[in-house]
N, C-alpha and C positions, 0 to 999 in steps of 0.2 A: 201405614205402620201395622204391623202384626199385632195381635192381642198381647196384652203385658203378662198374660198368664201362660202363653205359649212355651216359653223357655222352661218354665217349672214344670209344666205337664211333660215335656220332653225328658226333663231330668229324672223325674221319678217313674217313669215307664217301666224301668227294669227292676223297681222295688217291689217285693212281695206285698199284698194287701195289708197284712197284720202289721207290717213296719211303715207301709206309705201312709196309712190313714191317721195315725197320730202325728206324724210329721206334717201332714198337710194342715191338720187341726192346729197345731201350735204355730205354724208359719202364718195362718191367716187370721187367726183369733186374738183377741187381747186388744189393750190399747196400747198404741206405740207412739209415744211423744215423750220426749225427755233425752237427758244426756246417754242414758243406757242405750238408746236406739241407735247411737253412733256405731257401736259395734255390729248390729244388725245389718246396717247399710255397708259398712266397711268390709263385710264378709260376702256380700251379695256379688253375683258374676257381672254387676256393672252393665247391664243391658241398656240402662237409660243414658249410657254414653252416646247412642246412636240418636237421641233426641235433643242432648245437650248443645246449644250453639257453641259454647266455649269449646267443649271436647272435640266438636265436629272441626272447628277452624283452627284451634291452637294445636291440636292433634298430640297433647301431651297427656301421659297417664296422672301426672301429679295434679293437673287442673280438670281432670274427668270428675264427675260427681262422687264416684266412690273414692277416688284419689283425694278429694277434699275432705271426705269424712274420716278416711284412715289418718290423714295428717291431724285433723281435729281431735280424733280419738287419741293419737299418740302424744299430743300436747297436754290433753286432759290427764292421761296416765304419767305423765313425767317422763316419757321416753324421748320426747323432743323439747327442746328448749322454746318457750314463748318469746320468740324474736321475730323482727321483720322478714327474715329470710324465710322462716316457716310459716308466718302468717299470709304471705303474698298468695299462695294458692287459693286460701279461703276468700280472699276478696275477689277472686276470679270467678265471681258468681254474678249473674244478671238478675237473679231473683225472679226468674220468668217461671219456675215452676214446671217446665217442660218434663223434668225428672220424675215429678209426681205423676204425670200421665202414664208413665211406663211402670212405675213401681208397684209391686203387689201390696205393699203396705200403704200406699199413697204418701210415702214420705216426701217431704219438701226438705231437700239438702240445705237451702238457705235457712230453714228453722233449725235443723239439726246442729248446724255449725255456728249459729249466732251467739250461743253462750260464750265460746272461744273468743270471738271478737269483743264481746262484752267484757270478758276478763282482761283483755289487752288493753282497752280503753281505760279500765279502772287502774291498771298498773302503769299507765303512762307510755304503752307501747303503740305509738301512732304514726303512721306514715305522714311525711311532709305535705304530700299532696291531698291530704284530708283536712290539714289544720286550717286552711283558708274557710272552707265551707263550714266547718265546725264552729270557727270564730265568728263567721257572719250569721250563723243561726243563733248563736249565743247573744250577740250584741244586737241584731236587727230582727230577727225571727224571718229570716229571708235569705235564701241560698246565694244570692248574687250581691250581697251587701246592702247598703242602705237604699230603700226604694227611690226611684227618681221622682215619683209623684205620689201624693196623697189624695184620697178620694172623700168628697163631701159625704156626711152621714145622709143616707136615703133610705127609703122604705119601699115595700112592695110585698107580693106574695111569693115570688120566686128569687131566692138569693143565688145570683151567679158567682160561683168561686172560680177564679181563673187558674190559680196555681202559679208557682214560680216562673216556669217557662213561658207561658202565655204573657205574663205581666212583664217580663224582661225581654223576650225574643220576639213574640208575635202579638203586639198590642192591638194589631188589626182584627185578630181572632175574637177579642172581647166584643168589639162593636158588632161584628157580624152575628155572634152568638146571641146577643140581646136583640138583635133585630129578627132572628129565626124565633127566639122565645116569645117576642111580642106578637110576631105573626100568629102565633098560636093562642092569642088573646090573653096572654099573660102579662103581669106587671113585674117585669125582671129588674133588678138592681144588683149593685156591686158595692163592696166595703173595702175598708182597709184591713185585708186578711193577712194572717201570718202564713208561713210555711206549714203544711200539714205535718211535717217532722220526719217523713219517711226516708229522707237522706241521713239523718242522724241514726234512725232505726237500722238501715242497712250497714251503716259503717259500725254499728254496735255501741253507740253513745246513748243507752236507754234513758238515762236520767235526763239528759237534754231532750230526747224525744217525748218523754213524758210532760216535761215543762212546756214544751211547744204545743204539745197535744191539748194540755189544760188550758192554755191561753187561747188557742183556736176554737175550742168548744164553748169558752166562754164568749167570744166574739160573735159565733154563731148562733148561740141559744139565746143571746140578747138582741138578736137582730130583728126579731119579730116575724121572720120568714116562715111560711108554712112548709116549702119545700126547698132543699138546696139541690142545686144543679151545677156539675162541674164538667169541664172537657177533658180533665186530667184523669185518667182510670187509676192511676196510682194514689191519687188523692181520694177517690171514691172508696178504693180498697182500704186506706188507711181509716177512713171515717166509719166505714161499715164493719170491718173485720178486726183490725189491729186495736183501735180505741178501745172496744169493748173488752178486749182481752186485759186491758190495764183498768178497767172500772170506769172509763171516760165515756160519758154519753153525749151524743149529738141528739137533741130532742127532735128537730124537723127530719122529715124523710130525706134521705140522700140517694140522688140518682146521678149516674152518668148520663151526660147529654143524649146519647144514643137511647137509652132506656126511656128518657122523658119524651123524646120524640117519637119512639115507637108506640108509646102509650096515646099519642094525640095525633098518629100519622094521617089519619082520615081527615083532620082538620086542616092539614096542608094541601091546599087545592091547586090544581094545575102546575104540577111540578113538572118541569120539562127541561131537558137538556140533551142536545146532540153531541155525543162524545163517545169515545171508547176509553174504557178504564180498567185498571185491575185494582185489587184491594189488599190491603195488610191489616189484620186483626192484631190490635195490642195484646201482649201477654196478660197483663193485669185485666182486661176486659173479657177475653176469650176463656182464660184458664182461671184467673184469680175471682172474678165476679161471675164466673160460669155463665157467659153470654156468648157463646161461641158463633152463633147465627146472626146476631142482632145487626152487624154492619151490612152484611149482605142482603138482609131483609129490607131495610131502609132503601139501599141503592136500588133494589128491584122496584121500588114504587115510582122512580124517576121515569117519566115517558122519554124515550129516545135514547136512552142510555144503554151502550152496548157494554156488557159486564163479562170480564174474562178473568175466571177464577184461577189463582196460583195453584201449584202442585201441593204445597204445604199450607193448608188453612184451618180455620176453626181451632180446635184444640191441638193441632199439630202445626200451628203457626210457628214462625222461627223469629225469635227476638231480633229486633233492629240493631242490638250491640249496645245501646245507651241505657239500657234498663239497670237497674240495682244500684245506681249512684256511685259505684265503686270502680268498674272496669274502665269506664270512659276517663277516670281521674288517674287511676294508676298505670293503665297501660292503654293509651288512646289509640295506638296504632292497631291493637287486637280489636278494639271496639269498632273502629273504622272498618276493619277487614271483615268482620261479621256483618256490618252494614252493608258492605259491597256484595257480600255472598247472598243476601237477602235481595239486594236490588237487582243483581243479575237475574235471579229467578223471576221476580216480579216484572221485569222489562222485557222477558220473553213473551210476556202476555200483552203487554201495553206499555206505552211510554208514560202514560198519566197514572199516577197511584194515589188512591184515596185511603186514608188511615183515620183513626179516631183517637190519636194521642199526640199532644204537642211534642213530646220527647222523640217519638217515633218520626215525626216531621222534621224535627231537627237533625236526627241521625241521618236521614236520606237526604235531606237538603246540604248537609255538610259534605256529602259524598256525590254531589251533582245529580241527585234524582229530582225528579219533577213530581212534587207532591202537593196534595191538597188535604186539609183536614176536612171531614165529613160536614162541619159547619160551613166552610167555604163553599162546598159544593151545593148543599142546600140553599145557600144565600144566592148563588148564582142561578140554581133552578127557579127560586122565587122571583128573583129579577128578570129573568128570561121569559 
């Protein structure tokens, strides 16, 4: 991808210095966060559309990053009614923040449009497709409804938080993660955790998000753990980035499992596995947590593994289509089309794909992709 400043440089080439200097200064200086920034984004030439998976696959101006902020701006100004028809483009956001990687302001469109979603929830303007998940979170603190199993209270130094998707869809990942953590000499344990709240946050129900966050923080802080490790990048992002914005503190150190493994990689001896793989970096890991190279670094330590990198990688990774909690519920066919777009690119390199996010694994599995979580690959390498 070209540099995100290139288009700005080209636009001001023809402007004399006395005029261009203050223009550039105003453009790149100051703090840009809040409702007024909608207009800055809405009037931009929309170069971030070339990085946005929704824009690339859906191909509509209304669901491009700038299209979404224009709609949000007009709703805020009363030029558009706050109804489901006008809200739909705002929910066509994967919260991947690929847009911010292009934007000279480093704007996150997801952050800019969230206040409009919050207003919609407060006024009862809610898509039917979101009502079940919001009710499940309210009643059970869990995306999928009442949890099928309850865990006995345990203790140790490492609290492994599974997240909703592993708990519901991939329980075998939990066992393998514990095995990998124990192989590092740690005493890992699990608890009856709640959802981190990020689905409610993405939908715009901020009060429900704060309720879940406070409950989850209390559970974690009373666990006695020294470190929290999770396989879900969105959970890690919520605990480390979003919770503090609302004054909610997680006392133990929080790490994504790749970060923990990276710190202890030298303690994993004789990692061997003969296979050919490609990899997919989750958005919240590469962009959100600013760990664009960590998955590739861990894979490179496995002896016998042939690694074929995809064209779009690291901070130019392409979302799996299931991120952001809303697109896969509101327009599942679009989410799957995005997943297939990414799968096609990955499968040009290798049949077997390794990722580090249960939601990415679910997206690719749902579209006939052969996918392993990094935990599964490490488990196989340890066993082999």
